[in-house]
C-alpha positions as CSV (number, residue, x, y, z in Angstrom):
1,M,-29.7,-4.4,14.0
2,L,-31.1,-8.0,14.0
3,G,-30.0,-10.0,11.0
4,S,-27.2,-7.6,10.0
5,V,-23.7,-8.9,9.2
6,F,-20.7,-6.7,10.0
7,L,-17.4,-7.3,8.1
8,F,-14.2,-5.9,9.5
9,S,-10.9,-4.9,7.8
10,Y,-7.9,-5.0,9.9
11,C,-4.8,-2.8,9.5
12,I,-1.4,-3.6,11.1
13,I,2.2,-2.6,10.6
14,A,4.4,-5.0,8.8
15,S,6.2,-7.0,11.5
16,K,7.0,-10.6,12.6
17,T,3.5,-10.9,14.0
18,A,1.7,-10.3,10.7
19,R,1.4,-14.0,9.9
20,A,-0.1,-14.7,13.4
21,V,-2.7,-11.9,12.8
22,L,-3.4,-13.3,9.4
23,N,-4.0,-16.9,10.6
24,N,-6.4,-15.6,13.3
25,L,-8.3,-13.6,10.6
26,A,-8.4,-16.6,8.3
27,R,-10.6,-18.3,10.9
28,N,-12.8,-15.3,11.3
29,P,-15.9,-15.5,9.0
30,Y,-16.4,-11.7,9.4
31,A,-12.9,-10.7,8.4
32,A,-13.1,-8.7,5.1
33,A,-9.4,-7.9,4.5
34,L,-6.0,-7.5,6.1
35,C,-4.1,-4.2,5.4
36,I,-0.4,-4.3,6.0
37,D,1.5,-1.0,6.4
38,D,5.2,-1.2,5.8
39,E,8.2,0.6,7.2
40,D,7.8,3.5,4.8
41,G,4.2,4.2,5.9
42,G,3.3,7.3,7.9
43,T,2.2,10.9,7.3
44,G,3.7,14.2,8.2
45,A,2.2,13.9,11.6
46,A,4.0,10.6,12.4
47,Y,6.7,10.6,15.0
48,N,10.2,10.2,13.8
49,V,10.8,7.1,15.9
50,S,7.8,5.3,14.2
51,M,9.0,6.4,10.7
52,D,12.6,5.5,11.2
53,K,12.7,2.6,13.7
54,M,9.6,0.6,13.2
55,G,8.2,-1.8,10.6
56,H,9.4,-4.4,8.2
57,P,9.7,-4.3,4.4
58,I,6.2,-4.8,2.9
59,A,7.3,-7.2,0.2
60,S,8.4,-10.0,2.6
61,N,5.3,-9.6,4.8
62,I,2.9,-9.7,1.9
63,R,4.7,-12.7,0.4
64,D,4.7,-14.7,3.7
65,C,1.0,-13.9,4.3
66,Y,0.0,-14.9,0.8
67,L,1.9,-18.2,0.9
68,D,0.2,-18.9,4.2
69,L,-3.2,-18.4,2.6
70,V,-2.2,-20.6,-0.3
71,K,-1.3,-23.4,2.1
72,Q,-4.7,-23.1,3.7
73,G,-6.5,-22.8,0.4
74,K,-7.8,-19.4,1.3
75,Q,-5.9,-17.1,-1.0
76,N,-9.2,-16.0,-2.7
77,E,-11.1,-15.5,0.5
78,L,-9.1,-13.0,2.5
79,P,-7.7,-10.0,0.5
80,L,-4.3,-8.6,1.4
81,I,-3.9,-4.9,1.0
82,A,-0.3,-3.5,0.8
83,T,0.4,0.1,1.9
84,G,3.3,2.3,2.9
85,G,5.8,4.3,0.8
86,M,4.2,3.2,-2.5
87,G,5.7,5.0,-5.4
88,K,8.2,7.0,-3.3
89,G,10.8,6.7,-6.0
90,G,8.4,7.8,-8.7
91,N,7.7,4.3,-9.9
92,L,4.1,3.8,-8.5
93,A,2.9,1.4,-11.2
94,A,6.0,-0.8,-11.0
95,N,5.8,-0.9,-7.2
96,A,2.1,-1.8,-7.3
97,A,2.6,-4.5,-9.9
98,A,5.4,-6.2,-8.0
99,L,3.3,-6.3,-4.8
100,I,0.3,-7.7,-6.6
101,M,2.4,-10.4,-8.1
102,L,3.8,-11.2,-4.6
103,G,0.2,-11.7,-3.4
104,A,-1.5,-8.3,-2.7
105,S,-5.0,-8.0,-3.8
106,A,-4.8,-4.2,-3.7
107,V,-2.4,-1.3,-2.8
108,D,-3.0,1.9,-0.9
109,I,-1.4,5.1,-2.1
110,G,-2.7,7.7,0.4
111,K,0.6,9.5,1.1
112,Y,1.5,9.4,-2.6
113,I,-1.8,11.1,-3.4
114,M,-1.3,13.7,-0.7
115,Q,2.2,14.5,-2.0
116,T,1.7,14.4,-5.8
117,A,-1.9,15.5,-6.2
118,A,-2.8,17.6,-3.1
119,G,0.5,19.4,-2.9
120,C,1.8,18.3,0.5
121,F,5.2,19.8,1.2
122,G,6.5,16.6,2.9
123,D,8.5,13.9,1.2
124,E,10.2,10.7,2.4
125,Y,13.0,12.6,4.1
126,N,11.5,15.9,5.2
127,R,8.3,16.4,7.2
128,C,6.9,19.6,8.6
129,N,5.0,17.6,11.3
130,V,2.0,19.9,11.6
131,C,-0.7,17.7,10.1
132,N,-2.2,17.1,13.5
133,L,-1.9,20.7,14.7
134,G,-4.3,22.4,12.3
135,K,-1.5,24.5,10.8
136,C,-0.9,22.9,7.4
137,P,0.7,25.5,5.2
138,R,-1.0,24.0,2.1
139,G,-4.4,24.1,3.7
140,L,-4.9,20.3,3.7
141,T,-5.3,19.5,7.4
142,T,-6.7,22.6,8.9
143,Q,-9.9,24.5,9.7
144,D,-8.2,27.9,9.6
145,P,-9.8,30.0,6.9
146,K,-6.6,31.7,6.1
147,L,-4.9,28.4,5.4
148,Y,-7.6,26.3,3.8
149,R,-8.3,29.0,1.2
150,R,-4.9,28.1,-0.2
151,L,-6.3,24.8,-1.3
152,D,-8.2,24.5,-4.5
153,P,-10.3,21.3,-4.1
154,D,-11.3,21.2,-7.8
155,K,-7.7,21.3,-9.0
156,V,-6.8,18.6,-6.5
157,A,-9.6,16.4,-7.6
158,E,-8.5,16.8,-11.2
159,R,-4.9,15.8,-10.3
160,V,-6.2,12.8,-8.3
161,V,-8.1,11.6,-11.3
162,E,-5.0,12.0,-13.5
163,V,-2.8,10.0,-11.1
164,F,-5.2,7.1,-11.1
165,K,-5.7,7.3,-14.9
166,S,-1.9,7.2,-15.5
167,A,-1.3,4.4,-13.0
168,D,-4.1,2.4,-14.7
169,V,-2.5,2.8,-18.1
170,E,1.0,1.8,-16.8
171,L,-0.4,-1.2,-14.9
172,R,-2.3,-2.4,-18.0
173,K,1.0,-2.2,-20.0
174,I,2.8,-4.2,-17.4
175,F,0.1,-6.9,-17.0
176,A,-0.6,-7.1,-20.7
177,S,2.8,-8.6,-21.3
178,L,1.8,-11.3,-18.7
179,G,-1.3,-12.2,-20.6
180,R,-3.5,-10.6,-17.9
181,S,-5.5,-7.9,-19.6
182,T,-8.7,-8.4,-17.6
183,E,-7.7,-9.6,-14.2
184,L,-4.9,-8.9,-11.7
185,P,-2.1,-11.5,-11.6
186,I,-2.3,-11.9,-7.8
187,G,0.5,-14.1,-6.6
188,M,1.9,-14.6,-10.1
189,S,5.5,-14.5,-8.8
190,D,7.0,-16.4,-11.7
191,A,6.9,-13.0,-13.6
192,L,9.2,-11.5,-11.0
193,G,13.0,-11.6,-10.8
194,V,15.6,-9.9,-8.6
195,A,19.4,-9.5,-8.9
196,D,20.0,-10.4,-5.2
197,Q,20.2,-14.1,-4.3
198,E,19.2,-13.5,-0.7
199,I,16.1,-11.5,-1.6
200,A,15.2,-14.0,-4.2
201,D,15.4,-16.9,-1.7
202,R,13.5,-14.8,0.9
203,L,10.6,-14.0,-1.4
204,Q,10.8,-17.3,-3.3
205,I,11.1,-15.7,-6.7
206,S,13.6,-16.0,-9.5
207,Y,17.2,-14.9,-9.1
208,V,18.3,-13.0,-12.2
209,C,22.1,-12.5,-12.4
């Protein structure tokens, strides 16, 4: 349509090329955001080789990309979205807070929602691998009436709301101690510390012994 403006969000896997992609997007006036999926990303339909052998840790990729944006003075122009394995250890709010303080503008919790709210059988170590075959035993990814009747969408919706409400409360508790009750502390890395000197140096955050 004449006069329309199309904005594009790009999603890539965390890798050595993430910064190159970011720098190209930073020069694109129609780029809306960059989503980076880390090594723990993937659904029950993902191949084992992609789950086990591909991708980099999201923390280092997000941090590198954010610092690149800071150098260019564009940290408020191109949002970074972190995704992949969020909350896999049951610490969703803490994971999200850490990534936001490393430079993420938002986090994606698709698999976490599927597992905790929708009742997916899969976890980080065991996958039934039938998401793409239309045979989901929980009735999530299927058109088979015998299977999708097992899913109660109203109950799932209630659980999804509860997940977001609880995550919101926990994040507010974390950020309140930083004096950020109304806005996200994006890139506020001085609030982070780690007990591993190598990781501290890699992420340019405090080493706490």
